[in-house]
PDBQT receptor file of N, H, CA, C and O in Angstrom, charges set to zero:
ATOM      1  N   MET A   1       0.823  -1.184   0.000  1.00  0.00    +0.000 N 
ATOM      2  CA  MET A   1       0.000   0.000   0.000  1.00  0.00    +0.000 C 
ATOM      3  C   MET A   1       0.872   1.256   0.000  1.00  0.00    +0.000 C 
ATOM      4  O   MET A   1       0.596   2.194  -0.747  1.00  0.00    +0.000 OA
ATOM      5  N   PHE A   2       1.927   1.286   0.832  1.00  0.00    +0.000 N 
ATOM      6  H   PHE A   2       2.151   0.524   1.439  1.00  0.00    +0.000 HD
ATOM      7  CA  PHE A   2       2.769   2.465   0.928  1.00  0.00    +0.000 C 
ATOM      8  C   PHE A   2       4.072   2.331   0.145  1.00  0.00    +0.000 C 
ATOM      9  O   PHE A   2       4.977   3.144   0.331  1.00  0.00    +0.000 OA
ATOM     10  N   GLN A   3       4.193   1.322  -0.730  1.00  0.00    +0.000 N 
ATOM     11  H   GLN A   3       3.457   0.662  -0.881  1.00  0.00    +0.000 HD
ATOM     12  CA  GLN A   3       5.429   1.115  -1.454  1.00  0.00    +0.000 C 
ATOM     13  C   GLN A   3       5.735   2.255  -2.414  1.00  0.00    +0.000 C 
ATOM     14  O   GLN A   3       6.906   2.538  -2.670  1.00  0.00    +0.000 OA
ATOM     15  N   ASN A   4       4.724   2.911  -2.946  1.00  0.00    +0.000 N 
ATOM     16  H   ASN A   4       3.773   2.681  -2.738  1.00  0.00    +0.000 HD
ATOM     17  CA  ASN A   4       4.930   3.937  -3.962  1.00  0.00    +0.000 C 
ATOM     18  C   ASN A   4       5.103   5.333  -3.394  1.00  0.00    +0.000 C 
ATOM     19  O   ASN A   4       5.283   6.283  -4.157  1.00  0.00    +0.000 OA
ATOM     20  N   ILE A   5       5.054   5.487  -2.077  1.00  0.00    +0.000 N 
ATOM     21  H   ILE A   5       4.908   4.716  -1.458  1.00  0.00    +0.000 HD
ATOM     22  CA  ILE A   5       5.241   6.810  -1.474  1.00  0.00    +0.000 C 
ATOM     23  C   ILE A   5       6.737   7.040  -1.329  1.00  0.00    +0.000 C 
ATOM     24  O   ILE A   5       7.428   6.297  -0.632  1.00  0.00    +0.000 OA
ATOM     25  N   GLY A   6       7.222   8.067  -1.988  1.00  0.00    +0.000 N 
ATOM     26  H   GLY A   6       6.661   8.671  -2.554  1.00  0.00    +0.000 HD
ATOM     27  CA  GLY A   6       8.632   8.409  -1.906  1.00  0.00    +0.000 C 
ATOM     28  C   GLY A   6       8.865   9.516  -0.895  1.00  0.00    +0.000 C 
ATOM     29  O   GLY A   6       7.981   9.863  -0.112  1.00  0.00    +0.000 OA
ATOM     30  N   PHE A   7      10.061  10.058  -0.927  1.00  0.00    +0.000 N 
ATOM     31  H   PHE A   7      10.779   9.776  -1.563  1.00  0.00    +0.000 HD
ATOM     32  CA  PHE A   7      10.419  11.137  -0.007  1.00  0.00    +0.000 C 
ATOM     33  C   PHE A   7       9.520  12.366  -0.180  1.00  0.00    +0.000 C 
ATOM     34  O   PHE A   7       9.072  12.929   0.819  1.00  0.00    +0.000 OA
ATOM     35  N   PRO A   8       9.241  12.800  -1.412  1.00  0.00    +0.000 N 
ATOM     36  CA  PRO A   8       8.342  13.961  -1.565  1.00  0.00    +0.000 C 
ATOM     37  C   PRO A   8       6.945  13.708  -0.996  1.00  0.00    +0.000 C 
ATOM     38  O   PRO A   8       6.323  14.613  -0.440  1.00  0.00    +0.000 OA
ATOM     39  N   GLY A   9       6.457  12.480  -1.135  1.00  0.00    +0.000 N 
ATOM     40  H   GLY A   9       6.962  11.744  -1.587  1.00  0.00    +0.000 HD
ATOM     41  CA  GLY A   9       5.156  12.140  -0.583  1.00  0.00    +0.000 C 
ATOM     42  C   GLY A   9       5.145  12.201   0.933  1.00  0.00    +0.000 C 
ATOM     43  O   GLY A   9       4.176  12.661   1.537  1.00  0.00    +0.000 OA
ATOM     44  N   LEU A  10       6.226  11.735   1.548  1.00  0.00    +0.000 N 
ATOM     45  H   LEU A  10       7.013  11.361   1.057  1.00  0.00    +0.000 HD
ATOM     46  CA  LEU A  10       6.323  11.792   3.012  1.00  0.00    +0.000 C 
ATOM     47  C   LEU A  10       6.380  13.235   3.508  1.00  0.00    +0.000 C 
ATOM     48  O   LEU A  10       5.773  13.572   4.526  1.00  0.00    +0.000 OA
ATOM     49  N   ILE A  11       7.112  14.087   2.785  1.00  0.00    +0.000 N 
ATOM     50  H   ILE A  11       7.604  13.813   1.958  1.00  0.00    +0.000 HD
ATOM     51  CA  ILE A  11       7.175  15.501   3.155  1.00  0.00    +0.000 C 
ATOM     52  C   ILE A  11       5.790  16.141   3.061  1.00  0.00    +0.000 C 
ATOM     53  O   ILE A  11       5.398  16.914   3.935  1.00  0.00    +0.000 OA
ATOM     54  N   LEU A  12       5.060  15.819   2.009  1.00  0.00    +0.000 N 
ATOM     55  H   LEU A  12       5.378  15.191   1.299  1.00  0.00    +0.000 HD
ATOM     56  CA  LEU A  12       3.709  16.355   1.835  1.00  0.00    +0.000 C 
ATOM     57  C   LEU A  12       2.791  15.909   2.971  1.00  0.00    +0.000 C 
ATOM     58  O   LEU A  12       2.027  16.714   3.504  1.00  0.00    +0.000 OA
ATOM     59  N   ILE A  13       2.861  14.635   3.341  1.00  0.00    +0.000 N 
ATOM     60  H   ILE A  13       3.481  13.981   2.907  1.00  0.00    +0.000 HD
ATOM     61  CA  ILE A  13       2.051  14.117   4.453  1.00  0.00    +0.000 C 
ATOM     62  C   ILE A  13       2.414  14.827   5.752  1.00  0.00    +0.000 C 
ATOM     63  O   ILE A  13       1.528  15.175   6.533  1.00  0.00    +0.000 OA
ATOM     64  N   LEU A  14       3.700  15.046   5.991  1.00  0.00    +0.000 N 
ATOM     65  H   LEU A  14       4.420  14.763   5.357  1.00  0.00    +0.000 HD
ATOM     66  CA  LEU A  14       4.139  15.737   7.205  1.00  0.00    +0.000 C 
ATOM     67  C   LEU A  14       3.623  17.171   7.237  1.00  0.00    +0.000 C 
ATOM     68  O   LEU A  14       3.176  17.647   8.281  1.00  0.00    +0.000 OA
ATOM     69  N   ILE A  15       3.680  17.859   6.107  1.00  0.00    +0.000 N 
ATOM     70  H   ILE A  15       4.042  17.473   5.259  1.00  0.00    +0.000 HD
ATOM     71  CA  ILE A  15       3.188  19.240   6.040  1.00  0.00    +0.000 C 
ATOM     72  C   ILE A  15       1.686  19.284   6.301  1.00  0.00    +0.000 C 
ATOM     73  O   ILE A  15       1.211  20.147   7.039  1.00  0.00    +0.000 OA
ATOM     74  N   ILE A  16       0.940  18.368   5.706  1.00  0.00    +0.000 N 
ATOM     75  H   ILE A  16       1.326  17.667   5.106  1.00  0.00    +0.000 HD
ATOM     76  CA  ILE A  16      -0.516  18.328   5.923  1.00  0.00    +0.000 C 
ATOM     77  C   ILE A  16      -0.821  18.048   7.396  1.00  0.00    +0.000 C 
ATOM     78  O   ILE A  16      -1.691  18.691   7.983  1.00  0.00    +0.000 OA
ATOM     79  N   ALA A  17      -0.105  17.088   7.994  1.00  0.00    +0.000 N 
ATOM     80  H   ALA A  17       0.602  16.566   7.517  1.00  0.00    +0.000 HD
ATOM     81  CA  ALA A  17      -0.315  16.785   9.410  1.00  0.00    +0.000 C 
ATOM     82  C   ALA A  17       0.029  17.985  10.278  1.00  0.00    +0.000 C 
ATOM     83  O   ALA A  17      -0.658  18.254  11.264  1.00  0.00    +0.000 OA
ATOM     84  N   LEU A  18       1.082  18.706   9.924  1.00  0.00    +0.000 N 
ATOM     85  H   LEU A  18       1.640  18.488   9.123  1.00  0.00    +0.000 HD
ATOM     86  CA  LEU A  18       1.484  19.891  10.681  1.00  0.00    +0.000 C 
ATOM     87  C   LEU A  18       0.408  20.966  10.619  1.00  0.00    +0.000 C 
ATOM     88  O   LEU A  18       0.123  21.621  11.622  1.00  0.00    +0.000 OA
ATOM     89  N   VAL A  19      -0.191  21.148   9.446  1.00  0.00    +0.000 N 
ATOM     90  H   VAL A  19       0.040  20.615   8.632  1.00  0.00    +0.000 HD
ATOM     91  CA  VAL A  19      -1.257  22.147   9.292  1.00  0.00    +0.000 C 
ATOM     92  C   VAL A  19      -2.507  21.728  10.066  1.00  0.00    +0.000 C 
ATOM     93  O   VAL A  19      -3.146  22.555  10.716  1.00  0.00    +0.000 OA
ATOM     94  N   ILE A  20      -2.851  20.441   9.996  1.00  0.00    +0.000 N 
ATOM     95  H   ILE A  20      -2.332  19.769   9.469  1.00  0.00    +0.000 HD
ATOM     96  CA  ILE A  20      -4.078  19.971  10.645  1.00  0.00    +0.000 C 
ATOM     97  C   ILE A  20      -3.948  19.961  12.168  1.00  0.00    +0.000 C 
ATOM     98  O   ILE A  20      -4.832  20.452  12.870  1.00  0.00    +0.000 OA
ATOM     99  N   PHE A  21      -2.844  19.400  12.681  1.00  0.00    +0.000 N 
ATOM    100  H   PHE A  21      -2.126  19.000  12.110  1.00  0.00    +0.000 HD
ATOM    101  CA  PHE A  21      -2.723  19.188  14.121  1.00  0.00    +0.000 C 
ATOM    102  C   PHE A  21      -1.911  20.258  14.842  1.00  0.00    +0.000 C 
ATOM    103  O   PHE A  21      -2.045  20.417  16.055  1.00  0.00    +0.000 OA
ATOM    104  N   GLY A  22      -1.092  20.979  14.132  1.00  0.00    +0.000 N 
ATOM    105  H   GLY A  22      -0.984  20.850  13.146  1.00  0.00    +0.000 HD
ATOM    106  CA  GLY A  22      -0.277  22.007  14.762  1.00  0.00    +0.000 C 
ATOM    107  C   GLY A  22       1.024  21.429  15.300  1.00  0.00    +0.000 C 
ATOM    108  O   GLY A  22       1.129  20.224  15.528  1.00  0.00    +0.000 OA
ATOM    109  N   PRO A  23       2.011  22.289  15.501  1.00  0.00    +0.000 N 
ATOM    110  CA  PRO A  23       3.329  21.811  15.919  1.00  0.00    +0.000 C 
ATOM    111  C   PRO A  23       3.379  21.250  17.345  1.00  0.00    +0.000 C 
ATOM    112  O   PRO A  23       4.238  20.421  17.647  1.00  0.00    +0.000 OA
ATOM    113  N   LYS A  24       2.489  21.681  18.206  1.00  0.00    +0.000 N 
ATOM    114  H   LYS A  24       1.792  22.354  17.961  1.00  0.00    +0.000 HD
ATOM    115  CA  LYS A  24       2.521  21.198  19.594  1.00  0.00    +0.000 C 
ATOM    116  C   LYS A  24       1.918  19.803  19.724  1.00  0.00    +0.000 C 
ATOM    117  O   LYS A  24       2.347  19.021  20.572  1.00  0.00    +0.000 OA
ATOM    118  N   LYS A  25       0.947  19.490  18.906  1.00  0.00    +0.000 N 
ATOM    119  H   LYS A  25       0.599  20.125  18.217  1.00  0.00    +0.000 HD
ATOM    120  CA  LYS A  25       0.242  18.210  19.004  1.00  0.00    +0.000 C 
ATOM    121  C   LYS A  25       0.960  17.100  18.233  1.00  0.00    +0.000 C 
ATOM    122  O   LYS A  25       0.775  15.925  18.547  1.00  0.00    +0.000 OA
ATOM    123  N   LEU A  26       1.771  17.444  17.233  1.00  0.00    +0.000 N 
ATOM    124  H   LEU A  26       1.922  18.399  16.977  1.00  0.00    +0.000 HD
ATOM    125  CA  LEU A  26       2.412  16.466  16.355  1.00  0.00    +0.000 C 
ATOM    126  C   LEU A  26       3.305  15.464  17.100  1.00  0.00    +0.000 C 
ATOM    127  O   LEU A  26       3.221  14.270  16.813  1.00  0.00    +0.000 OA
ATOM    128  N   PRO A  27       4.160  15.895  18.046  1.00  0.00    +0.000 N 
ATOM    129  CA  PRO A  27       4.976  14.900  18.763  1.00  0.00    +0.000 C 
ATOM    130  C   PRO A  27       4.140  13.891  19.556  1.00  0.00    +0.000 C 
ATOM    131  O   PRO A  27       4.493  12.715  19.640  1.00  0.00    +0.000 OA
ATOM    132  N   GLU A  28       3.046  14.353  20.130  1.00  0.00    +0.000 N 
ATOM    133  H   GLU A  28       2.759  15.309  20.062  1.00  0.00    +0.000 HD
ATOM    134  CA  GLU A  28       2.170  13.440  20.875  1.00  0.00    +0.000 C 
ATOM    135  C   GLU A  28       1.558  12.398  19.943  1.00  0.00    +0.000 C 
ATOM    136  O   GLU A  28       1.462  11.222  20.294  1.00  0.00    +0.000 OA
ATOM    137  N   ILE A  29       1.146  12.833  18.764  1.00  0.00    +0.000 N 
ATOM    138  H   ILE A  29       1.224  13.789  18.479  1.00  0.00    +0.000 HD
ATOM    139  CA  ILE A  29       0.554  11.915  17.795  1.00  0.00    +0.000 C 
ATOM    140  C   ILE A  29       1.592  10.914  17.312  1.00  0.00    +0.000 C 
ATOM    141  O   ILE A  29       1.294   9.729  17.163  1.00  0.00    +0.000 OA
ATOM    142  N   GLY A  30       2.817  11.389  17.066  1.00  0.00    +0.000 N 
ATOM    143  H   GLY A  30       3.059  12.352  17.187  1.00  0.00    +0.000 HD
ATOM    144  CA  GLY A  30       3.898  10.490  16.654  1.00  0.00    +0.000 C 
ATOM    145  C   GLY A  30       4.216   9.453  17.715  1.00  0.00    +0.000 C 
ATOM    146  O   GLY A  30       4.437   8.283  17.404  1.00  0.00    +0.000 OA
ATOM    147  N   LYS A  31       4.238   9.887  18.971  1.00  0.00    +0.000 N 
ATOM    148  H   LYS A  31       4.059  10.838  19.223  1.00  0.00    +0.000 HD
ATOM    149  CA  LYS A  31       4.512   8.966  20.078  1.00  0.00    +0.000 C 
ATOM    150  C   LYS A  31       3.412   7.908  20.186  1.00  0.00    +0.000 C 
ATOM    151  O   LYS A  31       3.700   6.724  20.364  1.00  0.00    +0.000 OA
ATOM    152  N   ALA A  32       2.170   8.332  20.079  1.00  0.00    +0.000 N 
ATOM    153  H   ALA A  32       1.936   9.293  19.934  1.00  0.00    +0.000 HD
ATOM    154  CA  ALA A  32       1.045   7.393  20.151  1.00  0.00    +0.000 C 
ATOM    155  C   ALA A  32       1.090   6.406  18.988  1.00  0.00    +0.000 C 
ATOM    156  O   ALA A  32       0.829   5.216  19.168  1.00  0.00    +0.000 OA
ATOM    157  N   ALA A  33       1.422   6.900  17.796  1.00  0.00    +0.000 N 
ATOM    158  H   ALA A  33       1.634   7.867  17.650  1.00  0.00    +0.000 HD
ATOM    159  CA  ALA A  33       1.513   6.015  16.634  1.00  0.00    +0.000 C 
ATOM    160  C   ALA A  33       2.639   5.004  16.816  1.00  0.00    +0.000 C 
ATOM    161  O   ALA A  33       2.483   3.833  16.473  1.00  0.00    +0.000 OA
ATOM    162  N   GLY A  34       3.769   5.449  17.352  1.00  0.00    +0.000 N 
ATOM    163  H   GLY A  34       3.896   6.401  17.630  1.00  0.00    +0.000 HD
ATOM    164  CA  GLY A  34       4.899   4.544  17.605  1.00  0.00    +0.000 C 
ATOM    165  C   GLY A  34       4.545   3.466  18.625  1.00  0.00    +0.000 C 
ATOM    166  O   GLY A  34       4.883   2.297  18.438  1.00  0.00    +0.000 OA
ATOM    167  N   GLN A  35       3.871   3.852  19.693  1.00  0.00    +0.000 N 
ATOM    168  H   GLN A  35       3.597   4.801  19.845  1.00  0.00    +0.000 HD
ATOM    169  CA  GLN A  35       3.461   2.886  20.709  1.00  0.00    +0.000 C 
ATOM    170  C   GLN A  35       2.463   1.875  20.133  1.00  0.00    +0.000 C 
ATOM    171  O   GLN A  35       2.533   0.685  20.439  1.00  0.00    +0.000 OA
ATOM    172  N   THR A  36       1.549   2.349  19.310  1.00  0.00    +0.000 N 
ATOM    173  H   THR A  36       1.492   3.316  19.061  1.00  0.00    +0.000 HD
ATOM    174  CA  THR A  36       0.571   1.458  18.688  1.00  0.00    +0.000 C 
ATOM    175  C   THR A  36       1.256   0.471  17.754  1.00  0.00    +0.000 C 
ATOM    176  O   THR A  36       0.935  -0.717  17.760  1.00  0.00    +0.000 OA
ATOM    177  N   LEU A  37       2.192   0.953  16.957  1.00  0.00    +0.000 N 
ATOM    178  H   LEU A  37       2.453   1.918  16.952  1.00  0.00    +0.000 HD
ATOM    179  CA  LEU A  37       2.920   0.084  16.040  1.00  0.00    +0.000 C 
ATOM    180  C   LEU A  37       3.748  -0.947  16.800  1.00  0.00    +0.000 C 
ATOM    181  O   LEU A  37       3.800  -2.114  16.411  1.00  0.00    +0.000 OA
ATOM    182  N   ARG A  38       4.395  -0.520  17.880  1.00  0.00    +0.000 N 
ATOM    183  H   ARG A  38       4.353   0.428  18.196  1.00  0.00    +0.000 HD
ATOM    184  CA  ARG A  38       5.193  -1.425  18.706  1.00  0.00    +0.000 C 
ATOM    185  C   ARG A  38       4.311  -2.520  19.312  1.00  0.00    +0.000 C 
ATOM    186  O   ARG A  38       4.697  -3.689  19.319  1.00  0.00    +0.000 OA
ATOM    187  N   GLU A  39       3.144  -2.154  19.815  1.00  0.00    +0.000 N 
ATOM    188  H   GLU A  39       2.831  -1.204  19.809  1.00  0.00    +0.000 HD
ATOM    189  CA  GLU A  39       2.214  -3.126  20.399  1.00  0.00    +0.000 C 
ATOM    190  C   GLU A  39       1.697  -4.096  19.331  1.00  0.00    +0.000 C 
ATOM    191  O   GLU A  39       1.550  -5.290  19.595  1.00  0.00    +0.000 OA
ATOM    192  N   PHE A  40       1.424  -3.586  18.133  1.00  0.00    +0.000 N 
ATOM    193  H   PHE A  40       1.543  -2.616  17.919  1.00  0.00    +0.000 HD
ATOM    194  CA  PHE A  40       0.966  -4.438  17.039  1.00  0.00    +0.000 C 
ATOM    195  C   PHE A  40       2.038  -5.461  16.667  1.00  0.00    +0.000 C 
ATOM    196  O   PHE A  40       1.740  -6.640  16.476  1.00  0.00    +0.000 OA
ATOM    197  N   LYS A  41       3.285  -5.002  16.564  1.00  0.00    +0.000 N 
ATOM    198  H   LYS A  41       3.527  -4.044  16.719  1.00  0.00    +0.000 HD
ATOM    199  CA  LYS A  41       4.386  -5.920  16.230  1.00  0.00    +0.000 C 
ATOM    200  C   LYS A  41       4.559  -6.978  17.312  1.00  0.00    +0.000 C 
ATOM    201  O   LYS A  41       4.795  -8.147  17.008  1.00  0.00    +0.000 OA
ATOM    202  N   LYS A  42       4.442  -6.567  18.584  1.00  0.00    +0.000 N 
ATOM    203  H   LYS A  42       4.250  -5.617  18.831  1.00  0.00    +0.000 HD
ATOM    204  CA  LYS A  42       4.577  -7.520  19.689  1.00  0.00    +0.000 C 
ATOM    205  C   LYS A  42       3.465  -8.565  19.632  1.00  0.00    +0.000 C 
ATOM    206  O   LYS A  42       3.718  -9.756  19.815  1.00  0.00    +0.000 OA
ATOM    207  N   SER A  43       2.242  -8.122  19.381  1.00  0.00    +0.000 N 
ATOM    208  H   SER A  43       2.036  -7.155  19.233  1.00  0.00    +0.000 HD
ATOM    209  CA  SER A  43       1.119  -9.055  19.285  1.00  0.00    +0.000 C 
ATOM    210  C   SER A  43       1.293 -10.016  18.117  1.00  0.00    +0.000 C 
ATOM    211  O   SER A  43       0.989 -11.203  18.233  1.00  0.00    +0.000 OA
ATOM    212  N   THR A  44       1.781  -9.505  16.999  1.00  0.00    +0.000 N 
ATOM    213  H   THR A  44       2.028  -8.541  16.906  1.00  0.00    +0.000 HD
ATOM    214  CA  THR A  44       2.022 -10.351  15.832  1.00  0.00    +0.000 C 
ATOM    215  C   THR A  44       3.081 -11.392  16.143  1.00  0.00    +0.000 C 
ATOM    216  O   THR A  44       2.928 -12.562  15.795  1.00  0.00    +0.000 OA
ATOM    217  N   ARG A  45       4.154 -10.970  16.798  1.00  0.00    +0.000 N 
ATOM    218  H   ARG A  45       4.279 -10.019  17.081  1.00  0.00    +0.000 HD
ATOM    219  CA  ARG A  45       5.226 -11.900  17.184  1.00  0.00    +0.000 C 
ATOM    220  C   ARG A  45       4.702 -12.975  18.132  1.00  0.00    +0.000 C 
ATOM    221  O   ARG A  45       5.022 -14.154  17.976  1.00  0.00    +0.000 OA
ATOM    222  N   ASP A  46       3.897 -12.570  19.112  1.00  0.00    +0.000 N 
ATOM    223  H   ASP A  46       3.637 -11.613  19.238  1.00  0.00    +0.000 HD
ATOM    224  CA  ASP A  46       3.331 -13.530  20.067  1.00  0.00    +0.000 C 
ATOM    225  C   ASP A  46       2.421 -14.533  19.365  1.00  0.00    +0.000 C 
ATOM    226  O   ASP A  46       2.480 -15.731  19.640  1.00  0.00    +0.000 OA
ATOM    227  N   LEU A  47       1.589 -14.045  18.469  1.00  0.00    +0.000 N 
ATOM    228  H   LEU A  47       1.541 -13.072  18.245  1.00  0.00    +0.000 HD
ATOM    229  CA  LEU A  47       0.674 -14.920  17.736  1.00  0.00    +0.000 C 
ATOM    230  C   LEU A  47       1.453 -15.904  16.871  1.00  0.00    +0.000 C 
ATOM    231  O   LEU A  47       1.119 -17.087  16.814  1.00  0.00    +0.000 OA
ATOM    232  N   THR A  48       2.483 -15.415  16.202  1.00  0.00    +0.000 N 
ATOM    233  H   THR A  48       2.754 -14.454  16.248  1.00  0.00    +0.000 HD
ATOM    234  CA  THR A  48       3.310 -16.284  15.357  1.00  0.00    +0.000 C 
ATOM    235  C   THR A  48       3.999 -17.348  16.192  1.00  0.00    +0.000 C 
ATOM    236  O   THR A  48       4.052 -18.511  15.790  1.00  0.00    +0.000 OA
ATOM    237  N   SER A  49       4.524 -16.972  17.343  1.00  0.00    +0.000 N 
ATOM    238  H   SER A  49       4.481 -16.028  17.669  1.00  0.00    +0.000 HD
ATOM    239  CA  SER A  49       5.199 -17.968  18.181  1.00  0.00    +0.000 C 
ATOM    240  C   SER A  49       4.198 -18.982  18.736  1.00  0.00    +0.000 C 
ATOM    241  O   SER A  49       4.539 -20.156  18.887  1.00  0.00    +0.000 OA
ATOM    242  N   ASP A  50       2.979 -18.556  19.041  1.00  0.00    +0.000 N 
ATOM    243  H   ASP A  50       2.703 -17.603  18.918  1.00  0.00    +0.000 HD
ATOM    244  CA  ASP A  50       1.949 -19.493  19.507  1.00  0.00    +0.000 C 
ATOM    245  C   ASP A  50       1.631 -20.529  18.430  1.00  0.00    +0.000 C 
ATOM    246  O   ASP A  50       1.527 -21.721  18.719  1.00  0.00    +0.000 OA
ATOM    247  N   VAL A  51       1.479 -20.074  17.203  1.00  0.00    +0.000 N 
ATOM    248  H   VAL A  51       1.564 -19.105  16.968  1.00  0.00    +0.000 HD
ATOM    249  CA  VAL A  51       1.168 -20.988  16.101  1.00  0.00    +0.000 C 
ATOM    250  C   VAL A  51       2.340 -21.935  15.869  1.00  0.00    +0.000 C 
ATOM    251  O   VAL A  51       2.137 -23.127  15.641  1.00  0.00    +0.000 OA
ATOM    252  N   THR A  52       3.560 -21.415  15.925  1.00  0.00    +0.000 N 
ATOM    253  H   THR A  52       3.725 -20.447  16.110  1.00  0.00    +0.000 HD
ATOM    254  CA  THR A  52       4.747 -22.254  15.747  1.00  0.00    +0.000 C 
ATOM    255  C   THR A  52       4.834 -23.315  16.846  1.00  0.00    +0.000 C 
ATOM    256  O   THR A  52       5.158 -24.470  16.570  1.00  0.00    +0.000 OA
ATOM    257  N   ASP A  53       4.547 -22.927  18.081  1.00  0.00    +0.000 N 
ATOM    258  H   ASP A  53       4.284 -21.989  18.305  1.00  0.00    +0.000 HD
ATOM    259  CA  ASP A  53       4.554 -23.886  19.189  1.00  0.00    +0.000 C 
ATOM    260  C   ASP A  53       3.515 -24.987  18.978  1.00  0.00    +0.000 C 
ATOM    261  O   ASP A  53       3.786 -26.164  19.218  1.00  0.00    +0.000 OA
ATOM    262  N   GLU A  54       2.333 -24.594  18.530  1.00  0.00    +0.000 N 
ATOM    263  H   GLU A  54       2.113 -23.638  18.335  1.00  0.00    +0.000 HD
ATOM    264  CA  GLU A  54       1.284 -25.580  18.274  1.00  0.00    +0.000 C 
ATOM    265  C   GLU A  54       1.702 -26.556  17.174  1.00  0.00    +0.000 C 
ATOM    266  O   GLU A  54       1.464 -27.758  17.283  1.00  0.00    +0.000 OA
ATOM    267  N   LEU A  55       2.316 -26.042  16.126  1.00  0.00    +0.000 N 
ATOM    268  H   LEU A  55       2.509 -25.065  16.037  1.00  0.00    +0.000 HD
ATOM    269  CA  LEU A  55       2.786 -26.904  15.042  1.00  0.00    +0.000 C 
ATOM    270  C   LEU A  55       3.871 -27.865  15.525  1.00  0.00    +0.000 C 
ATOM    271  O   LEU A  55       3.884 -29.034  15.140  1.00  0.00    +0.000 OA
ATOM    272  N   ASP A  56       4.771 -27.378  16.358  1.00  0.00    +0.000 N 
ATOM    273  H   ASP A  56       4.761 -26.428  16.671  1.00  0.00    +0.000 HD
ATOM    274  CA  ASP A  56       5.823 -28.242  16.904  1.00  0.00    +0.000 C 
ATOM    275  C   ASP A  56       5.228 -29.363  17.757  1.00  0.00    +0.000 C 
ATOM    276  O   ASP A  56       5.665 -30.511  17.685  1.00  0.00    +0.000 OA
ATOM    277  N   GLU A  57       4.223 -29.010  18.567  1.00  0.00    +0.000 N 
ATOM    278  H   GLU A  57       3.869 -28.077  18.625  1.00  0.00    +0.000 HD
ATOM    279  CA  GLU A  57       3.558 -30.025  19.385  1.00  0.00    +0.000 C 
ATOM    280  C   GLU A  57       2.863 -31.060  18.507  1.00  0.00    +0.000 C 
ATOM    281  O   GLU A  57       2.913 -32.256  18.792  1.00  0.00    +0.000 OA
ATOM    282  N   ALA A  58       2.216 -30.601  17.444  1.00  0.00    +0.000 N 
ATOM    283  H   ALA A  58       2.175 -29.629  17.213  1.00  0.00    +0.000 HD
ATOM    284  CA  ALA A  58       1.530 -31.527  16.541  1.00  0.00    +0.000 C 
ATOM    285  C   ALA A  58       2.532 -32.458  15.862  1.00  0.00    +0.000 C 
ATOM    286  O   ALA A  58       2.251 -33.645  15.694  1.00  0.00    +0.000 OA
ATOM    287  N   LYS A  59       3.690 -31.941  15.473  1.00  0.00    +0.000 N 
ATOM    288  H   LYS A  59       3.918 -30.977  15.609  1.00  0.00    +0.000 HD
ATOM    289  CA  LYS A  59       4.726 -32.784  14.857  1.00  0.00    +0.000 C 
ATOM    290  C   LYS A  59       5.220 -33.835  15.826  1.00  0.00    +0.000 C 
ATOM    291  O   LYS A  59       5.452 -34.980  15.437  1.00  0.00    +0.000 OA
ATOM    292  N   GLU A  60       5.386 -33.458  17.093  1.00  0.00    +0.000 N 
ATOM    293  H   GLU A  60       5.198 -32.529  17.410  1.00  0.00    +0.000 HD
ATOM    294  CA  GLU A  60       5.843 -34.404  18.112  1.00  0.00    +0.000 C 
ATOM    295  C   GLU A  60       4.820 -35.524  18.307  1.00  0.00    +0.000 C 
ATOM    296  O   GLU A  60       5.181 -36.694  18.434  1.00  0.00    +0.000 OA
ATOM    297  N   ILE A  61       3.550 -35.151  18.327  1.00  0.00    +0.000 N 
ATOM    298  H   ILE A  61       3.257 -34.201  18.223  1.00  0.00    +0.000 HD
ATOM    299  CA  ILE A  61       2.486 -36.164  18.503  1.00  0.00    +0.000 C 
ATOM    300  C   ILE A  61       2.475 -37.120  17.317  1.00  0.00    +0.000 C 
ATOM    301  O   ILE A  61       2.319 -38.328  17.488  1.00  0.00    +0.000 OA
ATOM    302  N   ILE A  62       2.640 -36.581  16.128  1.00  0.00    +0.000 N 
ATOM    303  H   ILE A  62       2.768 -35.598  15.989  1.00  0.00    +0.000 HD
ATOM    304  CA  ILE A  62       2.660 -37.432  14.918  1.00  0.00    +0.000 C 
ATOM    305  C   ILE A  62       3.853 -38.376  14.966  1.00  0.00    +0.000 C 
ATOM    306  O   ILE A  62       3.723 -39.547  14.610  1.00  0.00    +0.000 OA
ATOM    307  N   LYS A  63       5.012 -37.890  15.398  1.00  0.00    +0.000 N 
ATOM    308  H   LYS A  63       5.118 -36.939  15.688  1.00  0.00    +0.000 HD
ATOM    309  CA  LYS A  63       6.206 -38.729  15.494  1.00  0.00    +0.000 C 
ATOM    310  C   LYS A  63       5.997 -39.848  16.508  1.00  0.00    +0.000 C 
ATOM    311  O   LYS A  63       6.421 -40.981  16.279  1.00  0.00    +0.000 OA
ATOM    312  N   GLU A  64       5.346 -39.535  17.628  1.00  0.00    +0.000 N 
ATOM    313  H   GLU A  64       5.002 -38.615  17.814  1.00  0.00    +0.000 HD
ATOM    314  CA  GLU A  64       5.122 -40.526  18.675  1.00  0.00    +0.000 C 
ATOM    315  C   GLU A  64       4.165 -41.615  18.206  1.00  0.00    +0.000 C 
ATOM    316  O   GLU A  64       4.300 -42.769  18.615  1.00  0.00    +0.000 OA
ATOM    317  N   ASN A  65       3.214 -41.275  17.369  1.00  0.00    +0.000 N 
ATOM    318  H   ASN A  65       3.104 -40.338  17.037  1.00  0.00    +0.000 HD
ATOM    319  CA  ASN A  65       2.215 -42.240  16.922  1.00  0.00    +0.000 C 
ATOM    320  C   ASN A  65       2.676 -43.118  15.764  1.00  0.00    +0.000 C 
ATOM    321  O   ASN A  65       1.962 -44.044  15.379  1.00  0.00    +0.000 OA
ATOM    322  N   LYS A  66       3.846 -42.850  15.206  1.00  0.00    +0.000 N 
ATOM    323  H   LYS A  66       4.426 -42.098  15.519  1.00  0.00    +0.000 HD
ATOM    324  CA  LYS A  66       4.341 -43.679  14.082  1.00  0.00    +0.000 C 
ATOM    325  C   LYS A  66       4.975 -44.925  14.574  1.00  0.00    +0.000 C 
ATOM    326  O   LYS A  66       5.445 -45.736  13.776  1.00  0.00    +0.000 OA
TER     327      LYS A  66
């Protein structure tokens, strides 16, 4: 989705955000976005490890039953 946004596009988005939210509110919004992204990545990692653990357990059960 964001593969085609280059440096000029990012500058334009930053300018629009600066006009809409103002310079005082922008750092707070950036911090909140960073925390949300960090939490999303952590949840994704946890979910992936849960699925991997389940697959490993299933492989062990299959090996035991052979």
